[in-house]
Phi, psi and omega in degrees: 000332181090352177203159183299125180298325185303329184269355183295135181279140172218101175049051169106354174212182177268162178301319182292316179300316182297312182299314182294318183287325175297317179297318179299328178291335190263342185237160179267342186263195184289152174240128185233134172260129177265121182250145175291160179305123178074006182290131176273127183251150172289171177305147181237158174304150186297335183266013181250134179251170183237134172244125182273128175286121183284348184236132180258146171090009180260004172080193188295332180297321178294317176298322178298316180299315181294316182295315179296319179296327183292335183244002187299331180276357182235351182207143178275332181229157180214144170266128183248127178221159177275169182292327197261053181235077186293343183256011179302132181244138178307328179297326177293315180301313182296321179296317181295315182295332177291346180269018178246066176286175178304134179096350178255133182264326185223133169256106190249105175295137169245083193245143179054034173090001184222149169292144186236072181293341178256028169210052192225167178255140183225145166290131182293339178294349178286352184306317181294319178296317179299318179298319179295319179296320177298318180296331179274000178091009178270102187259357185259138178304329180301331178292324177298318185295340178285346186247008181212173181274118185244130172258111179273139183243113178283170175306314183296320180292320178297315185279359171292342174284120187297320181295316180295318179298327180281322187266332182217063187296337179265005181053043179286356174304331185268359181287127177239174183240116185246357183211164176303324178293318177300315182295316180299318180295319180292321181292332180281346179292143179292151176297162178295155179268127182228166179255132180241135175231147177238142183228163178065222183295344181276355187260023180293155176057043177078012182292350180285342183287134178300140176222149179266133177225163173259119183203131179263349179222163178297322178298320179292324178295320178296314181298326182295338179246020173077025181245161173235130178287111178214192184293347180269347185231135176230154182238144174244122182264120179053034172082359182226299186292116181258128188201163169238015183288104184293339178272355182306124184287141174251151180227165180305133179097352180290150170237127181245126177249122176262134182230155177279114180295330181296336181268007180081016182291000000 
């Protein structure tokens, strides 16, 4: 890419912030970013922690080992994704993790013509096996799959999930950016379409009526209806998550309700 992917801007936040926050929206457990030794990271959501990879240059398998070990005492399964997936949708994460029943070690999407080991579900107990494979010089995820039970998920199997088929019918969740051209193409894509509603004192002049806007972050959704997220305004995402995080990523199908905090909303 010629520059750190984690810091690349995408419609109001960085690629890393977006990936971490989308994942946090999709799972109940901890979210961990694996950083290379001494790597400087952009700001992260408050509920995301960092695990430092002690070894540099061993590729995704080393990061996988560190990440799985970091959450193994708090979760039996984990969704693993790369930094550079701006179109990742929570519905994709949930669909993949549901493909990890008892006896299955890896839920591996084979989407858009390719295996997707960095958009897959893993048993966290695999951390030790990955470490052993690394010690033996096996640096490719494909080597791991030879030693465990893998459930491969085709496009058709993934899209059998009604929510995923509705929100991400082209499975663009697995699209990543590996070059400046890829990044430029992703950056030129319009933000997702979401529904915005305003309530209380914010609903003057017909502002209470739901309207569709294009916004990739909560801050952009607020700006689209002439609001600024401050101590006077609070947002409820899809009826539950209440926040003022202007970088909070939005995805297709979201509904954002803005309320006047002064009115106790």
